[in-house]
Backbone as XML, in Angstrom:
<?xml version="1.0"?>
<chain id="A" units="angstrom">
  <residue number="1" name="MET">
    <atom name="N" x="-6.575" y="10.293" z="-52.531"/>
    <atom name="CA" x="-6.597" y="9.571" z="-53.772"/>
    <atom name="C" x="-8.045" y="9.428" z="-54.216"/>
  </residue>
  <residue number="2" name="CYS">
    <atom name="N" x="-8.326" y="9.707" z="-55.456"/>
    <atom name="CA" x="-9.671" y="9.554" z="-55.987"/>
    <atom name="C" x="-9.920" y="8.099" z="-56.308"/>
  </residue>
  <residue number="3" name="SER">
    <atom name="N" x="-11.141" y="7.680" z="-56.071"/>
    <atom name="CA" x="-11.504" y="6.300" z="-56.384"/>
    <atom name="C" x="-12.959" y="6.265" z="-56.787"/>
  </residue>
  <residue number="4" name="SER">
    <atom name="N" x="-13.341" y="5.191" z="-57.415"/>
    <atom name="CA" x="-14.729" y="5.017" z="-57.843"/>
    <atom name="C" x="-15.375" y="3.946" z="-56.980"/>
  </residue>
  <residue number="5" name="PRO">
    <atom name="N" x="-16.409" y="4.307" z="-56.223"/>
    <atom name="CA" x="-17.117" y="3.295" z="-55.468"/>
    <atom name="C" x="-17.954" y="2.425" z="-56.390"/>
  </residue>
  <residue number="6" name="ALA">
    <atom name="N" x="-18.523" y="1.403" z="-55.861"/>
    <atom name="CA" x="-19.291" y="0.436" z="-56.644"/>
    <atom name="C" x="-20.452" y="1.088" z="-57.387"/>
  </residue>
  <residue number="7" name="ASN">
    <atom name="N" x="-21.015" y="2.174" z="-56.868"/>
    <atom name="CA" x="-22.177" y="2.800" z="-57.526"/>
    <atom name="C" x="-21.774" y="3.756" z="-58.651"/>
  </residue>
  <residue number="8" name="GLY">
    <atom name="N" x="-20.493" y="3.841" z="-58.987"/>
    <atom name="CA" x="-20.047" y="4.641" z="-60.113"/>
    <atom name="C" x="-19.707" y="6.085" z="-59.783"/>
  </residue>
  <residue number="9" name="GLY">
    <atom name="N" x="-19.945" y="6.551" z="-58.546"/>
    <atom name="CA" x="-19.602" y="7.918" z="-58.177"/>
    <atom name="C" x="-18.098" y="8.057" z="-57.987"/>
  </residue>
  <residue number="10" name="ILE">
    <atom name="N" x="-17.683" y="9.246" z="-57.629"/>
    <atom name="CA" x="-16.260" y="9.483" z="-57.377"/>
    <atom name="C" x="-16.118" y="10.042" z="-55.961"/>
  </residue>
  <residue number="11" name="MET">
    <atom name="N" x="-15.068" y="9.675" z="-55.302"/>
    <atom name="CA" x="-14.851" y="10.168" z="-53.946"/>
    <atom name="C" x="-13.368" y="10.326" z="-53.701"/>
  </residue>
  <residue number="12" name="ASP">
    <atom name="N" x="-13.061" y="11.073" z="-52.655"/>
    <atom name="CA" x="-11.686" y="11.283" z="-52.241"/>
    <atom name="C" x="-11.667" y="11.189" z="-50.719"/>
  </residue>
  <residue number="13" name="SER">
    <atom name="N" x="-10.615" y="10.674" z="-50.163"/>
    <atom name="CA" x="-10.531" y="10.488" z="-48.713"/>
    <atom name="C" x="-9.254" y="11.086" z="-48.170"/>
  </residue>
  <residue number="14" name="VAL">
    <atom name="N" x="-9.346" y="11.609" z="-46.980"/>
    <atom name="CA" x="-8.186" y="12.077" z="-46.241"/>
    <atom name="C" x="-8.235" y="11.358" z="-44.902"/>
  </residue>
  <residue number="15" name="LYS">
    <atom name="N" x="-7.179" y="10.642" z="-44.566"/>
    <atom name="CA" x="-7.175" y="9.844" z="-43.348"/>
    <atom name="C" x="-5.904" y="10.077" z="-42.549"/>
  </residue>
  <residue number="16" name="ILE">
    <atom name="N" x="-6.010" y="9.850" z="-41.275"/>
    <atom name="CA" x="-4.823" y="9.799" z="-40.422"/>
    <atom name="C" x="-4.897" y="8.491" z="-39.642"/>
  </residue>
  <residue number="17" name="ASP">
    <atom name="N" x="-3.752" y="8.007" z="-39.260"/>
    <atom name="CA" x="-3.695" y="6.803" z="-38.440"/>
    <atom name="C" x="-3.895" y="7.238" z="-36.990"/>
  </residue>
  <residue number="18" name="ILE">
    <atom name="N" x="-5.102" y="7.027" z="-36.474"/>
    <atom name="CA" x="-5.392" y="7.501" z="-35.119"/>
    <atom name="C" x="-4.665" y="6.689" z="-34.054"/>
  </residue>
  <residue number="19" name="SER">
    <atom name="N" x="-4.179" y="5.532" z="-34.395"/>
    <atom name="CA" x="-3.486" y="4.739" z="-33.371"/>
    <atom name="C" x="-2.262" y="5.494" z="-32.846"/>
  </residue>
  <residue number="20" name="ASP">
    <atom name="N" x="-1.568" y="6.237" z="-33.710"/>
    <atom name="CA" x="-0.417" y="7.019" z="-33.256"/>
    <atom name="C" x="-0.849" y="8.184" z="-32.375"/>
  </residue>
  <residue number="21" name="VAL">
    <atom name="N" x="-1.948" y="8.852" z="-32.751"/>
    <atom name="CA" x="-2.452" y="9.975" z="-31.971"/>
    <atom name="C" x="-2.940" y="9.485" z="-30.614"/>
  </residue>
  <residue number="22" name="VAL">
    <atom name="N" x="-3.733" y="8.430" z="-30.621"/>
    <atom name="CA" x="-4.276" y="7.892" z="-29.377"/>
    <atom name="C" x="-3.147" y="7.386" z="-28.500"/>
  </residue>
  <residue number="23" name="ARG">
    <atom name="N" x="-2.191" y="6.687" z="-29.082"/>
    <atom name="CA" x="-1.077" y="6.150" z="-28.290"/>
    <atom name="C" x="-0.292" y="7.292" z="-27.662"/>
  </residue>
  <residue number="24" name="SER">
    <atom name="N" x="-0.124" y="8.384" z="-28.378"/>
    <atom name="CA" x="0.586" y="9.534" z="-27.831"/>
    <atom name="C" x="-0.154" y="10.103" z="-26.620"/>
  </residue>
  <residue number="25" name="GLN">
    <atom name="N" x="-1.470" y="10.243" z="-26.729"/>
    <atom name="CA" x="-2.267" y="10.743" z="-25.598"/>
    <atom name="C" x="-2.198" y="9.776" z="-24.418"/>
  </residue>
  <residue number="26" name="VAL">
    <atom name="N" x="-2.299" y="8.489" z="-24.710"/>
    <atom name="CA" x="-2.244" y="7.479" z="-23.649"/>
    <atom name="C" x="-0.872" y="7.502" z="-22.979"/>
  </residue>
  <residue number="27" name="ASN">
    <atom name="N" x="0.179" y="7.646" z="-23.762"/>
    <atom name="CA" x="1.523" y="7.715" z="-23.179"/>
    <atom name="C" x="1.667" y="8.929" z="-22.255"/>
  </residue>
  <residue number="28" name="THR">
    <atom name="N" x="1.126" y="10.067" z="-22.674"/>
    <atom name="CA" x="1.171" y="11.265" z="-21.833"/>
    <atom name="C" x="0.381" y="11.035" z="-20.549"/>
  </residue>
  <residue number="29" name="PHE">
    <atom name="N" x="-0.791" y="10.427" z="-20.672"/>
    <atom name="CA" x="-1.611" y="10.100" z="-19.505"/>
    <atom name="C" x="-0.865" y="9.143" z="-18.576"/>
  </residue>
  <residue number="30" name="ARG">
    <atom name="N" x="-0.263" y="8.131" z="-19.147"/>
    <atom name="CA" x="0.498" y="7.148" z="-18.362"/>
    <atom name="C" x="1.638" y="7.819" z="-17.609"/>
  </residue>
  <residue number="31" name="ASP">
    <atom name="N" x="2.399" y="8.655" z="-18.314"/>
    <atom name="CA" x="3.585" y="9.268" z="-17.720"/>
    <atom name="C" x="3.265" y="10.361" z="-16.709"/>
  </residue>
  <residue number="32" name="SER">
    <atom name="N" x="2.072" y="10.909" z="-16.779"/>
    <atom name="CA" x="1.715" y="11.969" z="-15.829"/>
    <atom name="C" x="0.727" y="11.452" z="-14.790"/>
  </residue>
  <residue number="33" name="VAL">
    <atom name="N" x="-0.481" y="11.180" z="-15.194"/>
    <atom name="CA" x="-1.536" y="10.811" z="-14.244"/>
    <atom name="C" x="-1.271" y="9.455" z="-13.598"/>
  </residue>
  <residue number="34" name="CYS">
    <atom name="N" x="-0.980" y="8.441" z="-14.392"/>
    <atom name="CA" x="-0.753" y="7.107" z="-13.820"/>
    <atom name="C" x="0.469" y="7.106" z="-12.904"/>
  </residue>
  <residue number="35" name="ALA">
    <atom name="N" x="1.521" y="7.790" z="-13.307"/>
    <atom name="CA" x="2.727" y="7.864" z="-12.457"/>
    <atom name="C" x="2.421" y="8.581" z="-11.147"/>
  </residue>
  <residue number="36" name="HIS">
    <atom name="N" x="1.627" y="9.630" z="-11.202"/>
    <atom name="CA" x="1.231" y="10.352" z="-9.991"/>
    <atom name="C" x="0.470" y="9.418" z="-9.045"/>
  </residue>
  <residue number="37" name="PHE">
    <atom name="N" x="-0.493" y="8.679" z="-9.573"/>
    <atom name="CA" x="-1.291" y="7.802" z="-8.723"/>
    <atom name="C" x="-0.497" y="6.591" z="-8.238"/>
  </residue>
  <residue number="38" name="ALA">
    <atom name="N" x="0.450" y="6.125" z="-9.002"/>
    <atom name="CA" x="1.320" y="5.039" z="-8.522"/>
    <atom name="C" x="2.095" y="5.518" z="-7.294"/>
  </residue>
  <residue number="39" name="ALA">
    <atom name="N" x="2.608" y="6.730" z="-7.359"/>
    <atom name="CA" x="3.330" y="7.302" z="-6.209"/>
    <atom name="C" x="2.387" y="7.496" z="-5.032"/>
  </residue>
  <residue number="40" name="GLN">
    <atom name="N" x="1.172" y="7.997" z="-5.305"/>
    <atom name="CA" x="0.187" y="8.186" z="-4.236"/>
    <atom name="C" x="-0.179" y="6.858" z="-3.583"/>
  </residue>
  <residue number="41" name="ALA">
    <atom name="N" x="-0.305" y="5.814" z="-4.390"/>
    <atom name="CA" x="-0.633" y="4.486" z="-3.853"/>
    <atom name="C" x="0.471" y="3.995" z="-2.927"/>
  </residue>
  <residue number="42" name="GLU">
    <atom name="N" x="1.694" y="4.224" z="-3.323"/>
    <atom name="CA" x="2.814" y="3.809" z="-2.476"/>
    <atom name="C" x="2.809" y="4.573" z="-1.157"/>
  </residue>
  <residue number="43" name="TYR">
    <atom name="N" x="2.660" y="5.884" z="-1.227"/>
    <atom name="CA" x="2.640" y="6.693" z="-0.003"/>
    <atom name="C" x="1.466" y="6.320" z="0.892"/>
  </residue>
  <residue number="44" name="TYR">
    <atom name="N" x="0.287" y="6.200" z="0.295"/>
    <atom name="CA" x="-0.913" y="5.902" z="1.078"/>
    <atom name="C" x="-0.780" y="4.545" z="1.768"/>
  </residue>
  <residue number="45" name="SER">
    <atom name="N" x="-0.329" y="3.549" z="1.033"/>
    <atom name="CA" x="-0.224" y="2.205" z="1.621"/>
    <atom name="C" x="0.795" y="2.180" z="2.755"/>
  </residue>
  <residue number="46" name="LYS">
    <atom name="N" x="1.900" y="2.861" z="2.587"/>
    <atom name="CA" x="2.915" y="2.898" z="3.646"/>
    <atom name="C" x="2.400" y="3.643" z="4.882"/>
  </residue>
  <residue number="47" name="ASP">
    <atom name="N" x="1.677" y="4.712" z="4.657"/>
    <atom name="CA" x="1.172" y="5.511" z="5.778"/>
    <atom name="C" x="-0.008" y="4.866" z="6.499"/>
  </residue>
  <residue number="48" name="ASN">
    <atom name="N" x="-0.756" y="4.022" z="5.812"/>
    <atom name="CA" x="-1.999" y="3.503" z="6.367"/>
    <atom name="C" x="-2.003" y="2.010" z="6.656"/>
  </residue>
  <residue number="49" name="ALA">
    <atom name="N" x="-0.895" y="1.328" z="6.437"/>
    <atom name="CA" x="-0.820" y="-0.094" z="6.774"/>
    <atom name="C" x="-1.050" y="-0.248" z="8.272"/>
  </residue>
  <residue number="50" name="LYS">
    <atom name="N" x="-1.909" y="-1.207" z="8.637"/>
    <atom name="CA" x="-2.345" y="-1.330" z="10.030"/>
    <atom name="C" x="-1.504" y="-2.284" z="10.866"/>
  </residue>
  <residue number="51" name="TRP">
    <atom name="N" x="-0.563" y="-2.962" z="10.251"/>
    <atom name="CA" x="0.201" y="-3.925" z="11.036"/>
    <atom name="C" x="1.282" y="-3.239" z="11.858"/>
  </residue>
  <residue number="52" name="GLN">
    <atom name="N" x="1.730" y="-3.934" z="12.877"/>
    <atom name="CA" x="2.838" y="-3.475" z="13.722"/>
    <atom name="C" x="4.134" y="-3.949" z="13.063"/>
  </residue>
  <residue number="53" name="ASP">
    <atom name="N" x="4.999" y="-3.029" z="12.712"/>
    <atom name="CA" x="6.253" y="-3.399" z="12.049"/>
    <atom name="C" x="7.129" y="-4.245" z="12.968"/>
  </residue>
  <residue number="54" name="GLN">
    <atom name="N" x="7.715" y="-5.287" z="12.372"/>
    <atom name="CA" x="8.712" y="-6.090" z="13.073"/>
    <atom name="C" x="10.105" y="-5.671" z="12.588"/>
  </residue>
  <residue number="55" name="THR">
    <atom name="N" x="10.315" y="-5.814" z="11.268"/>
    <atom name="CA" x="11.603" y="-5.416" z="10.685"/>
    <atom name="C" x="11.476" y="-4.114" z="9.890"/>
  </residue>
  <residue number="56" name="GLY">
    <atom name="N" x="10.246" y="-3.757" z="9.527"/>
    <atom name="CA" x="10.010" y="-2.586" z="8.692"/>
    <atom name="C" x="10.038" y="-2.894" z="7.209"/>
  </residue>
  <residue number="57" name="ASP">
    <atom name="N" x="10.429" y="-4.131" z="6.862"/>
    <atom name="CA" x="10.554" y="-4.494" z="5.446"/>
    <atom name="C" x="9.217" y="-4.441" z="4.707"/>
  </residue>
  <residue number="58" name="ALA">
    <atom name="N" x="8.175" y="-4.996" z="5.303"/>
    <atom name="CA" x="6.881" y="-5.043" z="4.604"/>
    <atom name="C" x="6.410" y="-3.639" z="4.239"/>
  </residue>
  <residue number="59" name="ARG">
    <atom name="N" x="6.508" y="-2.717" z="5.162"/>
    <atom name="CA" x="6.070" y="-1.337" z="4.900"/>
    <atom name="C" x="7.023" y="-0.656" z="3.907"/>
  </residue>
  <residue number="60" name="ARG">
    <atom name="N" x="8.312" y="-0.791" z="4.135"/>
    <atom name="CA" x="9.312" y="-0.134" z="3.288"/>
    <atom name="C" x="9.237" y="-0.635" z="1.849"/>
  </residue>
  <residue number="61" name="LEU">
    <atom name="N" x="8.886" y="-1.904" z="1.668"/>
    <atom name="CA" x="8.901" y="-2.501" z="0.333"/>
    <atom name="C" x="7.540" y="-2.493" z="-0.363"/>
  </residue>
  <residue number="62" name="LEU">
    <atom name="N" x="6.543" y="-1.825" z="0.209"/>
    <atom name="CA" x="5.318" y="-1.600" z="-0.548"/>
    <atom name="C" x="5.687" y="-0.721" z="-1.738"/>
  </residue>
  <residue number="63" name="LYS">
    <atom name="N" x="5.113" y="-1.010" z="-2.891"/>
    <atom name="CA" x="5.530" y="-0.302" z="-4.108"/>
    <atom name="C" x="4.325" y="0.027" z="-4.975"/>
  </residue>
  <residue number="64" name="GLY">
    <atom name="N" x="4.269" y="1.257" z="-5.442"/>
    <atom name="CA" x="3.289" y="1.662" z="-6.436"/>
    <atom name="C" x="3.969" y="1.695" z="-7.783"/>
  </residue>
  <residue number="65" name="ILE">
    <atom name="N" x="3.341" y="1.073" z="-8.785"/>
    <atom name="CA" x="3.931" y="1.042" z="-10.125"/>
    <atom name="C" x="2.878" y="1.409" z="-11.169"/>
  </residue>
  <residue number="66" name="VAL">
    <atom name="N" x="3.340" y="1.833" z="-12.318"/>
    <atom name="CA" x="2.478" y="2.146" z="-13.452"/>
    <atom name="C" x="2.206" y="0.858" z="-14.222"/>
  </residue>
  <residue number="67" name="ILE">
    <atom name="N" x="0.961" y="0.681" z="-14.621"/>
    <atom name="CA" x="0.571" y="-0.438" z="-15.486"/>
    <atom name="C" x="0.483" y="0.102" z="-16.908"/>
  </residue>
  <residue number="68" name="ASP">
    <atom name="N" x="1.120" y="-0.571" z="-17.841"/>
    <atom name="CA" x="1.009" y="-0.223" z="-19.259"/>
    <atom name="C" x="0.847" y="-1.518" z="-20.032"/>
  </residue>
  <residue number="69" name="GLU">
    <atom name="N" x="-0.399" y="-1.852" z="-20.309"/>
    <atom name="CA" x="-0.740" y="-3.071" z="-21.041"/>
    <atom name="C" x="-1.301" y="-2.677" z="-22.396"/>
  </residue>
  <residue number="70" name="PRO">
    <atom name="N" x="-1.384" y="-3.612" z="-23.333"/>
    <atom name="CA" x="-1.862" y="-3.254" z="-24.674"/>
    <atom name="C" x="-3.207" y="-2.524" z="-24.706"/>
  </residue>
  <residue number="71" name="LYS">
    <atom name="N" x="-4.137" y="-2.888" z="-23.825"/>
    <atom name="CA" x="-5.462" y="-2.268" z="-23.879"/>
    <atom name="C" x="-5.812" y="-1.469" z="-22.631"/>
  </residue>
  <residue number="72" name="SER">
    <atom name="N" x="-4.862" y="-1.268" z="-21.733"/>
    <atom name="CA" x="-5.164" y="-0.496" z="-20.530"/>
    <atom name="C" x="-3.900" y="0.067" z="-19.906"/>
  </residue>
  <residue number="73" name="VAL">
    <atom name="N" x="-4.082" y="1.163" z="-19.203"/>
    <atom name="CA" x="-3.018" y="1.763" z="-18.395"/>
    <atom name="C" x="-3.617" y="2.091" z="-17.041"/>
  </residue>
  <residue number="74" name="GLY">
    <atom name="N" x="-2.774" y="2.197" z="-16.042"/>
    <atom name="CA" x="-3.252" y="2.509" z="-14.707"/>
    <atom name="C" x="-2.106" y="2.432" z="-13.728"/>
  </residue>
  <residue number="75" name="PHE">
    <atom name="N" x="-2.421" y="2.011" z="-12.513"/>
    <atom name="CA" x="-1.388" y="1.875" z="-11.489"/>
    <atom name="C" x="-1.701" y="0.653" z="-10.639"/>
  </residue>
  <residue number="76" name="ARG">
    <atom name="N" x="-0.706" y="0.191" z="-9.945"/>
    <atom name="CA" x="-0.836" y="-0.983" z="-9.086"/>
    <atom name="C" x="-0.036" y="-0.727" z="-7.820"/>
  </residue>
  <residue number="77" name="VAL">
    <atom name="N" x="-0.513" y="-1.242" z="-6.715"/>
    <atom name="CA" x="0.251" y="-1.228" z="-5.476"/>
    <atom name="C" x="0.494" y="-2.685" z="-5.111"/>
  </residue>
  <residue number="78" name="MET">
    <atom name="N" x="1.697" y="-2.974" z="-4.645"/>
    <atom name="CA" x="2.058" y="-4.364" z="-4.414"/>
    <atom name="C" x="3.032" y="-4.526" z="-3.262"/>
  </residue>
  <residue number="79" name="HIS">
    <atom name="N" x="3.012" y="-5.731" z="-2.697"/>
    <atom name="CA" x="4.007" y="-6.110" z="-1.694"/>
    <atom name="C" x="5.234" y="-6.635" z="-2.422"/>
  </residue>
  <residue number="80" name="ARG">
    <atom name="N" x="6.382" y="-6.408" z="-1.856"/>
    <atom name="CA" x="7.610" y="-6.995" z="-2.391"/>
    <atom name="C" x="8.306" y="-7.836" z="-1.319"/>
  </residue>
  <residue number="81" name="VAL">
    <atom name="N" x="7.509" y="-8.362" z="-0.380"/>
    <atom name="CA" x="8.019" y="-9.330" z="0.597"/>
    <atom name="C" x="7.231" y="-10.624" z="0.409"/>
  </residue>
  <residue number="82" name="SER">
    <atom name="N" x="7.870" y="-11.743" z="0.683"/>
    <atom name="CA" x="7.227" y="-13.039" z="0.451"/>
    <atom name="C" x="5.995" y="-13.245" z="1.318"/>
  </residue>
  <residue number="83" name="TYR">
    <atom name="N" x="5.926" y="-12.613" z="2.451"/>
    <atom name="CA" x="4.792" y="-12.808" z="3.363"/>
    <atom name="C" x="3.700" y="-11.756" z="3.179"/>
  </residue>
  <residue number="84" name="GLY">
    <atom name="N" x="3.785" y="-10.977" z="2.116"/>
    <atom name="CA" x="2.760" y="-9.971" z="1.841"/>
    <atom name="C" x="1.377" y="-10.585" z="1.696"/>
  </residue>
  <residue number="85" name="ILE">
    <atom name="N" x="1.301" y="-11.756" z="1.078"/>
    <atom name="CA" x="0.012" y="-12.434" z="0.924"/>
    <atom name="C" x="-0.608" y="-12.735" z="2.284"/>
  </residue>
  <residue number="86" name="HIS">
    <atom name="N" x="0.231" y="-13.075" z="3.247"/>
    <atom name="CA" x="-0.253" y="-13.353" z="4.601"/>
    <atom name="C" x="-0.832" y="-12.082" z="5.231"/>
  </residue>
  <residue number="87" name="LEU">
    <atom name="N" x="-0.162" y="-10.970" z="5.055"/>
    <atom name="CA" x="-0.670" y="-9.708" z="5.589"/>
    <atom name="C" x="-2.024" y="-9.354" z="4.975"/>
  </residue>
  <residue number="88" name="GLU">
    <atom name="N" x="-2.189" y="-9.655" z="3.701"/>
    <atom name="CA" x="-3.430" y="-9.312" z="3.001"/>
    <atom name="C" x="-4.590" y="-10.231" z="3.356"/>
  </residue>
  <residue number="89" name="GLU">
    <atom name="N" x="-4.308" y="-11.509" z="3.576"/>
    <atom name="CA" x="-5.398" y="-12.478" z="3.699"/>
    <atom name="C" x="-5.616" y="-13.036" z="5.097"/>
  </residue>
  <residue number="90" name="ALA">
    <atom name="N" x="-4.626" y="-13.008" z="5.961"/>
    <atom name="CA" x="-4.773" y="-13.595" z="7.296"/>
    <atom name="C" x="-5.698" y="-12.733" z="8.160"/>
  </residue>
  <residue number="91" name="ASN">
    <atom name="N" x="-6.237" y="-13.329" z="9.171"/>
    <atom name="CA" x="-7.100" y="-12.616" z="10.122"/>
    <atom name="C" x="-8.248" y="-11.884" z="9.429"/>
  </residue>
  <residue number="92" name="SER">
    <atom name="N" x="-8.847" y="-12.548" z="8.459"/>
    <atom name="CA" x="-9.975" y="-11.978" z="7.698"/>
    <atom name="C" x="-9.634" y="-10.623" z="7.079"/>
  </residue>
  <residue number="93" name="GLY">
    <atom name="N" x="-8.388" y="-10.470" z="6.663"/>
    <atom name="CA" x="-7.963" y="-9.237" z="5.999"/>
    <atom name="C" x="-7.731" y="-8.065" z="6.932"/>
  </residue>
  <residue number="94" name="LYS">
    <atom name="N" x="-7.580" y="-8.348" z="8.212"/>
    <atom name="CA" x="-7.407" y="-7.281" z="9.211"/>
    <atom name="C" x="-6.235" y="-6.355" z="8.879"/>
  </residue>
  <residue number="95" name="TYR">
    <atom name="N" x="-5.176" y="-6.903" z="8.293"/>
    <atom name="CA" x="-3.985" y="-6.100" z="7.990"/>
    <atom name="C" x="-3.839" y="-5.792" z="6.504"/>
  </residue>
  <residue number="96" name="ALA">
    <atom name="N" x="-4.880" y="-6.053" z="5.734"/>
    <atom name="CA" x="-4.834" y="-5.795" z="4.290"/>
    <atom name="C" x="-4.652" y="-4.299" z="4.028"/>
  </residue>
  <residue number="97" name="ILE">
    <atom name="N" x="-3.841" y="-3.987" z="3.040"/>
    <atom name="CA" x="-3.649" y="-2.592" z="2.642"/>
    <atom name="C" x="-3.771" y="-2.391" z="1.131"/>
  </residue>
  <residue number="98" name="LEU">
    <atom name="N" x="-3.578" y="-3.430" z="0.340"/>
    <atom name="CA" x="-3.608" y="-3.256" z="-1.111"/>
    <atom name="C" x="-4.992" y="-2.853" z="-1.608"/>
  </residue>
  <residue number="99" name="ARG">
    <atom name="N" x="-6.008" y="-3.635" z="-1.285"/>
    <atom name="CA" x="-7.374" y="-3.316" z="-1.736"/>
    <atom name="C" x="-7.846" y="-1.993" z="-1.134"/>
  </residue>
  <residue number="100" name="PRO">
    <atom name="N" x="-7.638" y="-1.749" z="0.171"/>
    <atom name="CA" x="-8.051" y="-0.436" z="0.703"/>
    <atom name="C" x="-7.379" y="0.743" z="-0.004"/>
  </residue>
  <residue number="101" name="THR">
    <atom name="N" x="-6.128" y="0.576" z="-0.384"/>
    <atom name="CA" x="-5.429" y="1.641" z="-1.120"/>
    <atom name="C" x="-6.061" y="1.861" z="-2.482"/>
  </residue>
  <residue number="102" name="ALA">
    <atom name="N" x="-6.285" y="0.770" z="-3.214"/>
    <atom name="CA" x="-6.907" y="0.876" z="-4.537"/>
    <atom name="C" x="-8.301" y="1.484" z="-4.425"/>
  </residue>
  <residue number="103" name="ASN">
    <atom name="N" x="-9.085" y="1.025" z="-3.454"/>
    <atom name="CA" x="-10.437" y="1.563" z="-3.274"/>
    <atom name="C" x="-10.411" y="3.046" z="-2.914"/>
  </residue>
  <residue number="104" name="HIS">
    <atom name="N" x="-9.441" y="3.448" z="-2.130"/>
    <atom name="CA" x="-9.324" y="4.856" z="-1.734"/>
    <atom name="C" x="-8.992" y="5.756" z="-2.928"/>
  </residue>
  <residue number="105" name="LEU">
    <atom name="N" x="-8.092" y="5.297" z="-3.793"/>
    <atom name="CA" x="-7.612" y="6.140" z="-4.893"/>
    <atom name="C" x="-8.421" y="6.008" z="-6.179"/>
  </residue>
  <residue number="106" name="ALA">
    <atom name="N" x="-9.178" y="4.938" z="-6.337"/>
    <atom name="CA" x="-9.883" y="4.681" z="-7.599"/>
    <atom name="C" x="-10.823" y="5.813" z="-8.016"/>
  </residue>
  <residue number="107" name="PRO">
    <atom name="N" x="-11.672" y="6.333" z="-7.141"/>
    <atom name="CA" x="-12.574" y="7.409" z="-7.601"/>
    <atom name="C" x="-11.828" y="8.648" z="-8.112"/>
  </residue>
  <residue number="108" name="GLU">
    <atom name="N" x="-10.789" y="9.043" z="-7.409"/>
    <atom name="CA" x="-10.016" y="10.212" z="-7.838"/>
    <atom name="C" x="-9.268" y="9.920" z="-9.144"/>
  </residue>
  <residue number="109" name="PHE">
    <atom name="N" x="-8.766" y="8.702" z="-9.294"/>
    <atom name="CA" x="-8.083" y="8.308" z="-10.524"/>
    <atom name="C" x="-9.054" y="8.366" z="-11.707"/>
  </residue>
  <residue number="110" name="ARG">
    <atom name="N" x="-10.250" y="7.847" z="-11.525"/>
    <atom name="CA" x="-11.244" y="7.866" z="-12.610"/>
    <atom name="C" x="-11.627" y="9.303" z="-12.982"/>
  </residue>
  <residue number="111" name="ARG">
    <atom name="N" x="-11.788" y="10.158" z="-11.974"/>
    <atom name="CA" x="-12.080" y="11.577" z="-12.261"/>
    <atom name="C" x="-10.930" y="12.218" z="-13.042"/>
  </residue>
  <residue number="112" name="ALA">
    <atom name="N" x="-9.705" y="11.933" z="-12.637"/>
    <atom name="CA" x="-8.534" y="12.493" z="-13.325"/>
    <atom name="C" x="-8.471" y="11.993" z="-14.763"/>
  </residue>
  <residue number="113" name="ALA">
    <atom name="N" x="-8.810" y="10.728" z="-14.974"/>
    <atom name="CA" x="-8.797" y="10.168" z="-16.334"/>
    <atom name="C" x="-9.854" y="10.852" z="-17.202"/>
  </residue>
  <residue number="114" name="ARG">
    <atom name="N" x="-11.058" y="10.996" z="-16.667"/>
    <atom name="CA" x="-12.115" y="11.677" z="-17.446"/>
    <atom name="C" x="-11.696" y="13.097" z="-17.798"/>
  </residue>
  <residue number="115" name="LYS">
    <atom name="N" x="-11.185" y="13.812" z="-16.820"/>
    <atom name="CA" x="-10.763" y="15.200" z="-17.058"/>
    <atom name="C" x="-9.644" y="15.259" z="-18.089"/>
  </residue>
  <residue number="116" name="PHE">
    <atom name="N" x="-8.669" y="14.389" z="-17.978"/>
    <atom name="CA" x="-7.536" y="14.382" z="-18.904"/>
    <atom name="C" x="-8.010" y="14.183" z="-20.329"/>
  </residue>
  <residue number="117" name="PHE">
    <atom name="N" x="-8.848" y="13.182" z="-20.560"/>
    <atom name="CA" x="-9.251" y="12.868" z="-21.932"/>
    <atom name="C" x="-10.334" y="13.797" z="-22.457"/>
  </residue>
  <residue number="118" name="GLU">
    <atom name="N" x="-11.104" y="14.419" z="-21.577"/>
    <atom name="CA" x="-12.058" y="15.429" z="-22.032"/>
    <atom name="C" x="-11.353" y="16.706" z="-22.437"/>
  </residue>
  <residue number="119" name="ASP">
    <atom name="N" x="-10.265" y="17.032" z="-21.739"/>
    <atom name="CA" x="-9.512" y="18.258" z="-22.022"/>
    <atom name="C" x="-8.616" y="18.128" z="-23.240"/>
  </residue>
  <residue number="120" name="GLU">
    <atom name="N" x="-8.283" y="16.917" z="-23.595"/>
    <atom name="CA" x="-7.347" y="16.699" z="-24.712"/>
    <atom name="C" x="-8.000" y="17.020" z="-26.040"/>
  </residue>
</chain>
């Protein structure tokens, strides 16, 4: 549409709503890269938890999930047993697995994110 700016000239603009384009790229990233790392977080935490299983519930119920928030996407690893907090914090974190899992996967996740958005 042609319009006249304040200085009396004439101009025309062509615009796209980038929020739809960006959201589409973010959704693809979420569904591929974030989902991959959520699964990796679950596998890594189950394989590397240092505690001795009693019932097997704590290890079996570790879960990696995709995070999709208004301003960020990523992955999370979490306990789904009520005593998970005890495993993470007791004995000076001797049996913690959530933070070690996140720390282990974070550098590779960041590299994958950079590569994904640079290639897009």
